[in-house]
DRENDO-1510 file (C-alpha; in Angstrom, 1 decimal, always signed):
<recs>
REC; n; res; u; v; w
REC; 1; MET; +0.0; +0.0; +0.0 .
REC; 2; ALA; +2.8; +2.4; +0.9 .
REC; 3; TYR; +4.5; +1.7; -2.4 .
REC; 4; GLY; +1.2; +2.2; -4.2 .
REC; 5; TYR; +0.7; +5.6; -2.7 .
REC; 6; TRP; +4.3; +6.5; -3.7 .
REC; 7; LYS; +3.8; +5.2; -7.2 .
REC; 8; HIS; +0.6; +7.3; -7.7 .
REC; 9; GLY; +2.1; +10.4; -6.1 .
REC; 10; LEU; -0.3; +10.3; -3.1 .
REC; 11; HIS; +2.3; +9.5; -0.4 .
REC; 12; GLU; +2.7; +13.1; +0.9 .
REC; 13; ARG; -1.0; +13.9; +0.7 .
REC; 14; PRO; -2.1; +15.0; +4.2 .
REC; 15; ALA; -4.4; +12.4; +5.8 .
REC; 16; VAL; -6.1; +11.7; +9.2 .
REC; 17; PHE; -6.3; +8.3; +10.8 .
REC; 18; HIS; -8.1; +7.4; +14.1 .
REC; 19; GLN; -7.5; +4.3; +16.3 .
REC; 20; ILE; -10.5; +3.1; +18.1 .
REC; 21; PHE; -12.0; +0.0; +19.7 .
REC; 22; ARG; -15.5; -1.2; +18.9 .
REC; 23; LYS; -16.5; -3.1; +22.1 .
REC; 24; ASN; -15.8; -2.9; +25.8 .
REC; 25; PRO; -13.6; -5.8; +26.9 .
REC; 26; PHE; -14.6; -8.4; +29.6 .
REC; 27; LYS; -18.3; -7.6; +29.1 .
REC; 28; GLY; -17.7; -4.4; +31.1 .
REC; 29; ASN; -18.7; -0.8; +30.4 .
REC; 30; TYR; -15.3; +0.9; +30.2 .
REC; 31; ALA; -11.6; +0.5; +29.3 .
REC; 32; VAL; -8.4; +2.1; +30.6 .
REC; 33; ALA; -6.1; +3.6; +28.0 .
REC; 34; ALA; -2.5; +2.4; +28.1 .
REC; 35; GLY; +0.5; +2.1; +25.8 .
REC; 36; LEU; +1.1; +5.7; +24.8 .
REC; 37; GLN; +4.6; +5.9; +26.3 .
REC; 38; THR; +5.6; +2.9; +24.3 .
REC; 39; VAL; +4.2; +4.6; +21.2 .
REC; 40; ILE; +6.2; +7.7; +21.9 .
REC; 41; ASP; +9.4; +5.8; +22.3 .
REC; 42; PHE; +8.8; +4.0; +19.0 .
REC; 43; LEU; +8.0; +7.2; +17.1 .
REC; 44; LYS; +11.0; +9.1; +18.4 .
REC; 45; ASP; +13.2; +6.6; +16.7 .
REC; 46; TYR; +11.1; +5.7; +13.7 .
REC; 47; HIS; +13.2; +4.8; +10.6 .
REC; 48; PHE; +14.0; +2.0; +8.2 .
REC; 49; SER; +17.4; +0.6; +9.0 .
REC; 50; GLU; +20.0; -0.6; +6.5 .
REC; 51; LEU; +19.0; -4.2; +7.3 .
REC; 52; ASP; +15.3; -3.3; +6.7 .
REC; 53; ILE; +16.1; -1.8; +3.3 .
REC; 54; SER; +18.4; -4.7; +2.4 .
REC; 55; TYR; +15.6; -7.3; +3.3 .
REC; 56; LEU; +12.9; -5.4; +1.4 .
REC; 57; SER; +15.2; -5.4; -1.7 .
REC; 58; THR; +15.2; -9.2; -1.7 .
REC; 59; LEU; +11.4; -9.5; -1.9 .
REC; 60; ARG; +10.1; -10.7; -5.3 .
REC; 61; THR; +6.9; -10.6; -7.4 .
REC; 62; SER; +5.3; -13.7; -8.8 .
REC; 63; ASN; +7.4; -13.4; -12.0 .
REC; 64; GLY; +10.7; -13.0; -10.1 .
REC; 65; GLY; +11.1; -9.3; -10.4 .
REC; 66; ALA; +11.9; -6.9; -7.5 .
REC; 67; LEU; +8.8; -6.2; -5.5 .
REC; 68; PHE; +10.0; -2.7; -4.7 .
REC; 69; PRO; +12.2; -0.5; -7.0 .
REC; 70; PRO; +15.4; +1.1; -5.7 .
REC; 71; ASP; +13.9; +4.6; -5.8 .
REC; 72; PHE; +11.1; +3.7; -3.4 .
REC; 73; LEU; +13.6; +1.9; -1.1 .
REC; 74; HIS; +15.8; +5.0; -1.1 .
REC; 75; TYR; +12.7; +7.1; -0.2 .
REC; 76; LEU; +12.0; +4.7; +2.8 .
REC; 77; LYS; +15.6; +4.9; +3.9 .
REC; 78; LYS; +15.3; +8.7; +4.4 .
REC; 79; LEU; +11.8; +8.5; +5.9 .
REC; 80; ARG; +11.3; +9.9; +9.4 .
REC; 81; PHE; +8.2; +10.5; +11.5 .
REC; 82; SER; +6.8; +14.0; +10.8 .
REC; 83; CYS; +3.1; +13.7; +11.7 .
REC; 84; ASP; +0.9; +15.3; +14.4 .
REC; 85; LEU; -0.2; +12.8; +17.0 .
REC; 86; ASP; -3.0; +13.5; +19.5 .
REC; 87; ALA; -3.9; +10.9; +22.1 .
REC; 88; VAL; -5.8; +10.0; +25.2 .
REC; 89; PRO; -3.4; +10.2; +28.2 .
REC; 90; GLU; -2.7; +6.8; +29.7 .
REC; 91; GLY; -4.9; +5.9; +32.7 .
REC; 92; THR; -7.9; +7.7; +31.2 .
REC; 93; VAL; -11.2; +5.9; +31.1 .
REC; 94; VAL; -12.3; +5.4; +27.5 .
REC; 95; PHE; -15.2; +3.9; +25.6 .
REC; 96; PRO; -16.0; +2.2; +22.3 .
REC; 97; HIS; -15.7; +4.2; +19.0 .
REC; 98; GLU; -13.7; +7.0; +20.7 .
REC; 99; PRO; -10.2; +7.6; +19.3 .
REC; 100; LEU; -7.4; +6.5; +21.5 .
REC; 101; LEU; -5.0; +8.0; +19.0 .
REC; 102; ARG; -5.3; +10.4; +16.0 .
REC; 103; ILE; -2.6; +10.7; +13.4 .
REC; 104; LYS; -2.5; +13.6; +11.0 .
REC; 105; GLY; +0.2; +13.9; +8.4 .
REC; 106; PRO; +1.5; +12.3; +5.2 .
REC; 107; LEU; -0.7; +9.5; +4.0 .
REC; 108; ILE; +2.2; +7.0; +3.7 .
REC; 109; GLN; +3.3; +7.5; +7.3 .
REC; 110; GLY; -0.2; +7.1; +8.7 .
REC; 111; GLN; -0.6; +3.9; +6.7 .
REC; 112; LEU; +2.7; +2.4; +7.6 .
REC; 113; LEU; +2.1; +3.0; +11.3 .
REC; 114; GLU; -1.2; +1.2; +11.5 .
REC; 115; THR; -0.1; -2.3; +12.6 .
REC; 116; THR; +2.5; -1.1; +15.1 .
REC; 117; LEU; +0.1; +1.4; +16.8 .
REC; 118; LEU; -2.6; -1.2; +17.1 .
REC; 119; ASN; -0.2; -3.7; +18.5 .
REC; 120; LEU; +1.3; -1.3; +21.1 .
REC; 121; VAL; -2.0; +0.2; +22.3 .
REC; 122; ASN; -4.5; -2.6; +22.0 .
REC; 123; PHE; -2.7; -5.0; +24.3 .
REC; 124; GLN; -1.7; -2.6; +27.0 .
REC; 125; THR; -5.2; -1.1; +27.1 .
REC; 126; LEU; -6.7; -4.6; +27.4 .
REC; 127; ILE; -4.4; -5.5; +30.3 .
REC; 128; ALA; -4.8; -2.2; +32.1 .
REC; 129; THR; -8.5; -2.7; +32.0 .
REC; 130; LYS; -8.3; -6.2; +33.4 .
REC; 131; ALA; -6.1; -5.0; +36.2 .
REC; 132; SER; -8.6; -2.2; +36.9 .
REC; 133; ARG; -11.4; -4.7; +37.2 .
REC; 134; VAL; -9.3; -6.8; +39.7 .
REC; 135; ARG; -8.7; -3.6; +41.7 .
REC; 136; GLU; -12.4; -2.9; +41.8 .
REC; 137; ILE; -13.0; -6.2; +43.4 .
REC; 138; THR; -10.2; -6.2; +45.9 .
REC; 139; GLY; -10.8; -2.7; +47.1 .
REC; 140; ALA; -8.2; +0.0; +48.0 .
REC; 141; ASN; -6.9; -1.6; +51.2 .
REC; 142; GLU; -5.7; -4.9; +49.7 .
REC; 143; GLN; -2.6; -5.3; +47.6 .
REC; 144; ILE; -2.4; -6.8; +44.1 .
REC; 145; LEU; +0.8; -8.4; +43.0 .
REC; 146; GLU; +1.2; -9.0; +39.2 .
REC; 147; PHE; +2.6; -12.6; +39.0 .
REC; 148; GLY; +2.2; -13.4; +35.3 .
REC; 149; MET; +5.5; -13.2; +33.6 .
REC; 150; ARG; +6.0; -17.0; +33.2 .
REC; 151; ARG; +2.7; -17.4; +31.5 .
REC; 152; ALA; +2.8; -14.3; +29.3 .
REC; 153; GLN; +3.1; -14.6; +25.5 .
REC; 154; GLY; +6.8; -14.1; +25.1 .
REC; 155; PRO; +9.2; -11.6; +26.8 .
REC; 156; ASP; +7.8; -8.4; +25.4 .
REC; 157; GLY; +4.3; -9.6; +26.2 .
REC; 158; ALA; +5.4; -10.0; +29.8 .
REC; 159; LEU; +7.0; -6.6; +29.9 .
REC; 160; SER; +4.1; -4.8; +28.3 .
REC; 161; ALA; +1.7; -6.7; +30.6 .
REC; 162; SER; +3.6; -5.7; +33.7 .
REC; 163; ARG; +3.6; -2.1; +32.7 .
REC; 164; ALA; -0.1; -2.0; +31.8 .
REC; 165; ALA; -1.1; -4.0; +34.9 .
REC; 166; TYR; +0.6; -1.4; +37.1 .
REC; 167; ILE; -1.2; +1.5; +35.3 .
REC; 168; GLY; -4.5; -0.4; +35.8 .
REC; 169; GLY; -4.1; -0.7; +39.5 .
REC; 170; CYS; -1.7; -3.4; +40.6 .
REC; 171; ASP; +0.7; -2.5; +43.4 .
REC; 172; ALA; +3.8; -4.3; +42.3 .
REC; 173; THR; +5.2; -6.9; +39.9 .
REC; 174; SER; +7.3; -10.0; +40.3 .
REC; 175; ASN; +9.0; -9.1; +36.9 .
REC; 176; VAL; +12.2; -7.5; +38.0 .
REC; 177; LEU; +13.1; -6.4; +34.5 .
REC; 178; ALA; +9.8; -4.5; +34.3 .
REC; 179; GLY; +10.7; -2.9; +37.7 .
REC; 180; LYS; +14.1; -1.8; +36.2 .
REC; 181; LEU; +12.7; -0.5; +32.9 .
REC; 182; PHE; +9.5; +1.2; +34.1 .
REC; 183; ASP; +10.1; +2.1; +37.7 .
REC; 184; ILE; +7.4; -0.3; +39.0 .
REC; 185; PRO; +7.7; -1.7; +42.6 .
REC; 186; VAL; +8.9; -5.3; +42.6 .
REC; 187; CYS; +7.7; -8.0; +45.0 .
REC; 188; GLY; +7.8; -11.8; +45.0 .
REC; 189; THR; +8.2; -14.9; +47.0 .
REC; 190; HIS; +10.2; -18.1; +46.8 .
REC; 191; ALA; +8.9; -21.0; +44.7 .
REC; 192; HIS; +8.1; -24.7; +45.6 .
REC; 193; SER; +11.5; -25.6; +44.3 .
REC; 194; TRP; +13.1; -23.9; +47.2 .
REC; 195; VAL; +11.3; -26.1; +49.6 .
REC; 196; THR; +12.0; -29.3; +47.7 .
REC; 197; VAL; +15.7; -28.6; +47.6 .
REC; 198; PHE; +16.0; -29.1; +51.4 .
REC; 199; PRO; +15.4; -32.3; +53.4 .
REC; 200; ASP; +12.0; -31.0; +54.7 .
REC; 201; GLU; +9.8; -28.0; +54.8 .
REC; 202; GLN; +10.9; -26.8; +58.2 .
REC; 203; SER; +14.6; -26.8; +57.3 .
REC; 204; ALA; +13.7; -25.0; +54.0 .
REC; 205; PHE; +11.9; -22.3; +55.9 .
REC; 206; SER; +14.7; -21.9; +58.4 .
REC; 207; ALA; +17.2; -21.6; +55.5 .
REC; 208; TYR; +15.2; -18.9; +53.9 .
REC; 209; THR; +15.1; -16.8; +57.0 .
REC; 210; LYS; +18.8; -16.8; +57.1 .
REC; 211; VAL; +18.8; -15.3; +53.5 .
REC; 212; MET; +15.8; -12.9; +53.9 .
REC; 213; PRO; +15.2; -12.3; +57.6 .
REC; 214; GLN; +13.7; -8.8; +57.0 .
REC; 215; ASN; +11.8; -9.9; +53.8 .
REC; 216; CYS; +10.4; -13.3; +54.8 .
REC; 217; THR; +7.3; -14.6; +53.0 .
REC; 218; LEU; +6.9; -18.4; +53.1 .
REC; 219; LEU; +5.0; -20.5; +50.6 .
REC; 220; VAL; +3.2; -23.1; +52.7 .
REC; 221; ASP; +1.5; -25.5; +50.3 .
REC; 222; THR; +4.3; -27.6; +48.9 .
REC; 223; TYR; +3.2; -30.7; +50.9 .
REC; 224; ASP; +0.4; -30.1; +53.3 .
REC; 225; THR; -1.0; -26.6; +53.6 .
REC; 226; ILE; -2.1; -26.6; +57.2 .
REC; 227; GLN; +1.1; -28.2; +58.4 .
REC; 228; GLY; +3.0; -25.7; +56.3 .
REC; 229; VAL; +1.3; -22.9; +58.1 .
REC; 230; LYS; +2.3; -24.5; +61.4 .
REC; 231; ASN; +5.9; -24.8; +60.2 .
REC; 232; ALA; +5.8; -21.2; +59.1 .
REC; 233; ILE; +4.6; -20.2; +62.6 .
REC; 234; GLU; +7.5; -22.0; +64.2 .
REC; 235; THR; +9.9; -20.3; +61.8 .
REC; 236; GLY; +8.2; -17.0; +62.7 .
REC; 237; LYS; +8.9; -17.5; +66.4 .
REC; 238; LYS; +12.6; -18.0; +65.7 .
REC; 239; LEU; +12.6; -14.9; +63.5 .
REC; 240; ARG; +11.0; -12.9; +66.3 .
REC; 241; ASP; +13.6; -14.1; +68.7 .
REC; 242; ASN; +16.2; -12.5; +66.4 .
REC; 243; GLY; +14.4; -9.2; +66.1 .
REC; 244; ALA; +12.6; -9.8; +62.8 .
REC; 245; GLU; +9.0; -10.6; +61.8 .
REC; 246; LEU; +7.3; -13.1; +59.5 .
REC; 247; GLN; +5.9; -10.8; +56.8 .
REC; 248; ALA; +3.5; -13.2; +55.1 .
REC; 249; ILE; +2.6; -16.7; +54.0 .
REC; 250; ARG; +1.4; -17.6; +50.6 .
REC; 251; LEU; -1.3; -20.1; +49.6 .
REC; 252; ASP; -1.1; -21.4; +46.0 .
REC; 253; SER; -3.4; -24.4; +45.8 .
REC; 254; GLY; -6.5; -26.0; +47.2 .
REC; 255; ASP; -9.6; -24.3; +48.5 .
REC; 256; LEU; -8.0; -20.9; +49.0 .
REC; 257; ALA; -10.9; -19.4; +50.8 .
REC; 258; SER; -11.3; -22.0; +53.5 .
REC; 259; LEU; -7.5; -22.5; +53.8 .
REC; 260; SER; -7.0; -18.8; +54.3 .
REC; 261; ILE; -9.6; -18.7; +57.1 .
REC; 262; LEU; -7.9; -21.7; +58.9 .
REC; 263; ALA; -4.5; -20.1; +58.4 .
REC; 264; ARG; -5.7; -16.8; +59.8 .
REC; 265; GLU; -7.0; -18.5; +62.9 .
REC; 266; LEU; -3.7; -20.4; +63.4 .
REC; 267; LEU; -1.6; -17.2; +62.9 .
REC; 268; ASP; -3.7; -15.1; +65.2 .
REC; 269; LYS; -3.8; -17.7; +67.9 .
REC; 270; ALA; +0.0; -17.9; +67.8 .
REC; 271; GLY; +0.4; -14.1; +68.0 .
REC; 272; PHE; +1.1; -13.4; +64.4 .
REC; 273; GLU; -1.9; -11.1; +63.8 .
REC; 274; ASP; +0.2; -8.8; +61.5 .
REC; 275; THR; +1.5; -11.6; +59.3 .
REC; 276; LYS; -0.4; -11.2; +56.0 .
REC; 277; ILE; -1.8; -14.0; +53.8 .
REC; 278; ILE; -1.1; -13.9; +50.1 .
REC; 279; ALA; -3.3; -16.0; +47.7 .
REC; 280; SER; -2.3; -17.0; +44.2 .
REC; 281; ASN; -3.4; -19.7; +41.7 .
REC; 282; SER; -5.3; -18.7; +38.6 .
REC; 283; LEU; -7.0; -15.7; +40.2 .
REC; 284; ASP; -9.0; -13.0; +38.4 .
REC; 285; GLU; -11.8; -10.7; +39.4 .
REC; 286; TYR; -14.3; -13.5; +39.3 .
REC; 287; ALA; -12.3; -15.9; +41.5 .
REC; 288; ILE; -11.5; -13.1; +44.0 .
REC; 289; ALA; -15.1; -12.1; +44.2 .
REC; 290; ASP; -16.1; -15.7; +44.9 .
REC; 291; MET; -13.5; -16.0; +47.6 .
REC; 292; LYS; -14.6; -12.8; +49.2 .
REC; 293; ASN; -18.1; -14.0; +49.3 .
REC; 294; LYS; -16.9; -17.1; +51.2 .
REC; 295; GLY; -15.2; -14.9; +53.8 .
REC; 296; ALA; -11.6; -15.4; +52.6 .
REC; 297; ALA; -9.0; -14.0; +55.0 .
REC; 298; VAL; -6.6; -12.7; +52.3 .
REC; 299; SER; -4.9; -9.3; +52.3 .
REC; 300; ILE; -2.6; -9.7; +49.2 .
REC; 301; TRP; -3.6; -11.2; +45.9 .
REC; 302; GLY; -1.1; -12.6; +43.5 .
REC; 303; VAL; -2.8; -12.4; +40.0 .
REC; 304; GLY; -0.9; -13.9; +37.1 .
REC; 305; THR; -2.0; -15.9; +34.1 .
REC; 306; ASN; -5.6; -14.7; +33.8 .
REC; 307; LEU; -4.4; -11.1; +34.1 .
REC; 308; VAL; -1.4; -10.9; +31.7 .
REC; 309; THR; -3.1; -13.1; +29.0 .
REC; 310; ALA; -6.5; -11.4; +29.5 .
REC; 311; PHE; -7.7; -15.0; +29.6 .
REC; 312; ASP; -11.4; -14.4; +29.2 .
REC; 313; HIS; -11.1; -11.7; +26.5 .
REC; 314; PRO; -7.7; -12.2; +24.8 .
REC; 315; ALA; -7.9; -9.3; +22.3 .
REC; 316; LEU; -9.2; -5.8; +22.2 .
REC; 317; ASP; -11.4; -5.1; +19.2 .
REC; 318; GLY; -9.2; -2.2; +18.1 .
REC; 319; VAL; -9.2; -0.8; +14.5 .
REC; 320; TYR; -7.4; +2.0; +12.6 .
REC; 321; LYS; -9.3; +3.9; +10.0 .
REC; 322; LEU; -8.7; +6.6; +7.5 .
REC; 323; SER; -11.2; +9.4; +8.2 .
REC; 324; ALA; -10.0; +12.4; +6.1 .
REC; 325; LEU; -7.7; +13.1; +3.1 .
REC; 326; GLN; -6.8; +16.4; +1.5 .
REC; 327; ASN; -7.4; +16.7; -2.2 .
REC; 328; GLU; -5.2; +18.4; -4.8 .
REC; 329; LYS; -6.8; +21.8; -3.8 .
REC; 330; GLY; -5.8; +21.3; -0.2 .
REC; 331; GLU; -9.4; +20.8; +0.9 .
REC; 332; TRP; -10.3; +18.1; +3.4 .
REC; 333; GLU; -12.4; +15.3; +1.9 .
REC; 334; TYR; -14.0; +13.2; +4.7 .
REC; 335; LYS; -13.8; +9.4; +4.3 .
REC; 336; ILE; -16.1; +6.7; +5.6 .
REC; 337; LYS; -16.0; +2.9; +5.7 .
REC; 338; ILE; -19.5; +1.3; +5.1 .
REC; 339; SER; -20.5; -2.1; +6.3 .
REC; 340; GLU; -23.6; -4.3; +6.6 .
REC; 341; GLN; -22.7; -4.4; +10.3 .
REC; 342; ALA; -23.6; -1.1; +11.9 .
REC; 343; VAL; -20.8; -1.4; +14.4 .
REC; 344; LYS; -18.2; -1.5; +11.6 .
REC; 345; VAL; -19.4; +1.8; +9.9 .
REC; 346; SER; -16.5; +4.2; +10.6 .
REC; 347; ASN; -16.8; +7.9; +11.7 .
REC; 348; PRO; -15.5; +10.5; +9.2 .
REC; 349; GLY; -13.7; +13.7; +10.0 .
REC; 350; ILE; -11.0; +15.0; +12.3 .
REC; 351; TYR; -12.6; +14.4; +15.5 .
REC; 352; GLN; -12.1; +15.1; +19.2 .
REC; 353; ILE; -13.8; +13.8; +22.4 .
REC; 354; ARG; -15.5; +16.3; +24.7 .
REC; 355; ARG; -16.2; +14.9; +28.2 .
REC; 356; TYR; -18.9; +16.4; +30.3 .
REC; 357; LEU; -18.5; +16.1; +34.1 .
REC; 358; LYS; -20.2; +17.2; +37.3 .
REC; 359; HIS; -18.3; +17.3; +40.6 .
REC; 360; GLY; -15.6; +15.4; +38.8 .
REC; 361; VAL; -18.0; +12.6; +37.7 .
REC; 362; PRO; -18.1; +11.9; +34.0 .
REC; 363; LEU; -21.6; +12.0; +32.6 .
REC; 364; ALA; -21.4; +11.7; +28.8 .
REC; 365; ASP; -18.9; +12.1; +25.9 .
REC; 366; MET; -19.5; +13.9; +22.7 .
REC; 367; MET; -17.3; +13.4; +19.6 .
REC; 368; PHE; -17.1; +16.4; +17.4 .
REC; 369; ASP; -15.2; +17.4; +14.2 .
REC; 370; GLU; -12.6; +20.0; +14.8 .
REC; 371; GLU; -13.1; +21.6; +11.4 .
REC; 372; LEU; -16.9; +21.8; +11.8 .
REC; 373; GLY; -16.8; +22.8; +15.5 .
REC; 374; VAL; -19.7; +22.4; +17.9 .
REC; 375; THR; -23.2; +23.7; +17.2 .
REC; 376; THR; -25.0; +25.9; +19.7 .
REC; 377; PRO; -27.9; +23.5; +20.8 .
REC; 378; THR; -26.9; +21.5; +23.8 .
REC; 379; SER; -27.7; +18.1; +22.3 .
REC; 380; MET; -25.9; +15.1; +20.8 .
REC; 381; LEU; -26.7; +11.9; +19.1 .
REC; 382; THR; -25.8; +8.5; +20.3 .
REC; 383; ILE; -23.9; +6.0; +18.2 .
REC; 384; ALA; -26.0; +3.0; +19.3 .
REC; 385; SER; -29.2; +4.8; +18.2 .
REC; 386; PRO; -28.1; +7.4; +15.6 .
REC; 387; HIS; -31.5; +8.9; +15.1 .
REC; 388; THR; -32.2; +9.5; +18.8 .
REC; 389; GLN; -31.2; +12.9; +20.2 .
REC; 390; ILE; -30.3; +13.0; +23.8 .
REC; 391; GLU; -29.7; +16.1; +25.9 .
REC; 392; ILE; -26.2; +16.8; +27.2 .
REC; 393; PRO; -26.5; +16.3; +31.0 .
REC; 394; GLU; -26.3; +19.3; +33.3 .
REC; 395; HIS; -22.6; +19.7; +34.0 .
REC; 396; ASP; -20.0; +22.0; +35.6 .
REC; 397; GLU; -17.0; +21.0; +33.5 .
REC; 398; ALA; -16.3; +20.1; +29.9 .
REC; 399; ARG; -12.8; +19.1; +28.7 .
REC; 400; ASP; -11.4; +17.7; +25.5 .
REC; 401; VAL; -9.8; +14.3; +26.1 .
REC; 402; LEU; -7.3; +14.0; +23.2 .
REC; 403; VAL; -4.2; +16.0; +23.9 .
REC; 404; PRO; -1.2; +17.0; +21.7 .
REC; 405; VAL; +1.7; +14.4; +21.8 .
REC; 406; PHE; +3.7; +15.2; +18.6 .
REC; 407; ARG; +3.7; +18.2; +16.3 .
REC; 408; GLN; +5.4; +17.7; +13.0 .
REC; 409; GLY; +7.3; +14.8; +14.3 .
REC; 410; GLN; +8.5; +16.4; +17.5 .
REC; 411; CYS; +7.3; +15.3; +20.9 .
REC; 412; VAL; +5.5; +18.1; +22.7 .
REC; 413; MET; +4.0; +16.2; +25.6 .
REC; 414; ASN; +5.4; +16.3; +29.1 .
REC; 415; ILE; +6.2; +12.7; +30.0 .
REC; 416; GLU; +4.6; +11.7; +33.2 .
REC; 417; PRO; +6.0; +9.1; +35.7 .
REC; 418; ILE; +4.2; +5.8; +35.7 .
REC; 419; GLN; +3.0; +6.4; +39.2 .
REC; 420; ALA; +1.0; +9.4; +37.9 .
REC; 421; LEU; -0.6; +7.3; +35.2 .
REC; 422; ARG; -1.6; +4.7; +37.8 .
REC; 423; GLU; -3.1; +7.4; +40.1 .
REC; 424; ARG; -5.1; +8.8; +37.1 .
REC; 425; SER; -6.5; +5.4; +36.4 .
REC; 426; LEU; -7.5; +4.7; +40.0 .
REC; 427; LYS; -9.1; +8.2; +40.2 .
REC; 428; GLU; -10.9; +8.0; +36.9 .
REC; 429; VAL; -12.4; +4.6; +37.4 .
REC; 430; SER; -13.5; +5.5; +40.9 .
REC; 431; ALA; -15.3; +8.6; +39.6 .
REC; 432; PHE; -16.8; +6.7; +36.6 .
REC; 433; ARG; -18.2; +4.0; +38.9 .
REC; 434; LYS; -19.6; +6.7; +41.3 .
REC; 435; GLY; -21.6; +8.2; +38.5 .
REC; 436; ASN; -22.4; +5.2; +36.3 .
REC; 437; GLY; -22.1; +2.0; +38.1 .
REC; 438; ASP; -22.7; -0.9; +35.7 .
REC; 439; GLU; -24.8; +1.2; +33.4 .
REC; 440; GLU; -23.7; +1.8; +29.8 .
REC; 441; TYR; -22.0; +5.2; +29.4 .
REC; 442; GLN; -23.4; +7.6; +26.9 .
REC; 443; VAL; -21.1; +8.4; +23.9 .
REC; 444; GLY; -22.5; +10.3; +20.9 .
REC; 445; LEU; -21.8; +12.3; +17.9 .
REC; 446; GLU; -22.2; +16.1; +17.8 .
REC; 447; ASP; -25.1; +17.1; +15.5 .
REC; 448; GLN; -23.0; +18.4; +12.6 .
REC; 449; LEU; -20.7; +15.4; +12.6 .
REC; 450; HIS; -23.8; +13.1; +12.7 .
REC; 451; GLN; -25.4; +14.9; +9.8 .
REC; 452; MET; -22.2; +14.8; +7.8 .
REC; 453; LYS; -21.8; +11.0; +8.4 .
REC; 454; GLN; -25.4; +10.3; +7.3 .
REC; 455; ALA; -24.8; +12.4; +4.1 .
REC; 456; LEU; -21.7; +10.4; +3.3 .
REC; 457; ILE; -23.5; +7.1; +3.9 .
REC; 458; ALA; -26.3; +8.2; +1.6 .
REC; 459; LYS; -23.8; +9.3; -1.0 .
REC; 460; VAL; -22.0; +6.0; -1.0 .
REC; 461; ASN; -25.2; +4.0; -1.0 .
REC; 462; SER; -26.5; +6.0; -4.0 .
REC; 463; ALA; -23.3; +5.6; -6.1 .
</recs>
């Protein structure tokens, strides 16, 4: 496609692409935007290397000729990112059909970036949303440890998942490389292999306290869980004699709810009321909710496989669509993709999201075209029901969600620490839940954008 644009002289034509998702993941009613910093890092160094050009020169057509001519490859070799990028800040609550990213610049660049941007943003948004859902169930006073690296899809999947999970609400990760690269707190425990290396569980626990006296969490289910708890208590007594405390025990198999209750009773009876109980073993928001309903005495949750693989919804339904292209006169021509499925009909234009809030609680979002602006009447049209007009709720704040990130290829956004992204996520989800609960959030098109979309649909259908 890029070669085709170059061949036809369209490659430098200004264009606008939007990246959206069509459906909320996990049968929920929101998502948490993530992945923008990874996009920024990629675009700052966007180029085709000598090895890239060399490889592309080896590709052949069906008759054995070069797929790409030398002049085009020379063009690619000099190509650098020069577009404008506007995006939703990481940690922001977002909804279907709203743009997470908007690229404005040469057509060839916007097209070449499609797959990479989808890959970088879709996955991290999915995992941040999953982590947010787990956080909602655990509540603010219980810790969540991301334990998923060994089950993640490859090393980059593990790193991206650790980063996104922290933004979504996890407190720490067992992935030490993610801690180093992204400044995420790290936390972990020993494995069953530590216990089985030693003659018995008690000697394994004693050996561990000699290594980590001030950071001692003991995994108690290698052989018999309740006996493991008793062994941990004996180890804790010796720790206490030496001026240290048993920080926690971890349960990783069996009926975690009932075992945690029994473990709590044993610990409290022995005077270890401050020793925490960590639960792990294929946990997610559903398993944690079930355990809580059973009265589980867990204060720290180790969530791994089901989080970092988004086990019950393994892909965000993200797409990337051309919405505007300048003609030879320099005028914007709006583009639309038609489908028999209403959900797949794209929105044309150069659009922004305006969010209406009251006392900090989001009430509704309106998408409007930046060229057309916003009409005076305080009404908008919902996507789900395009011919039904709804009033914009009474509000005390209206803010535009997409913010400038790049201008003409130069990053203009102040980079925030990952802790600020996490705080934004926690704050936004809390405010969203306060005002909307489990109800579907209202997202609609501004009237002029809606009318223009309907006119384009009619034009295409009549052609």
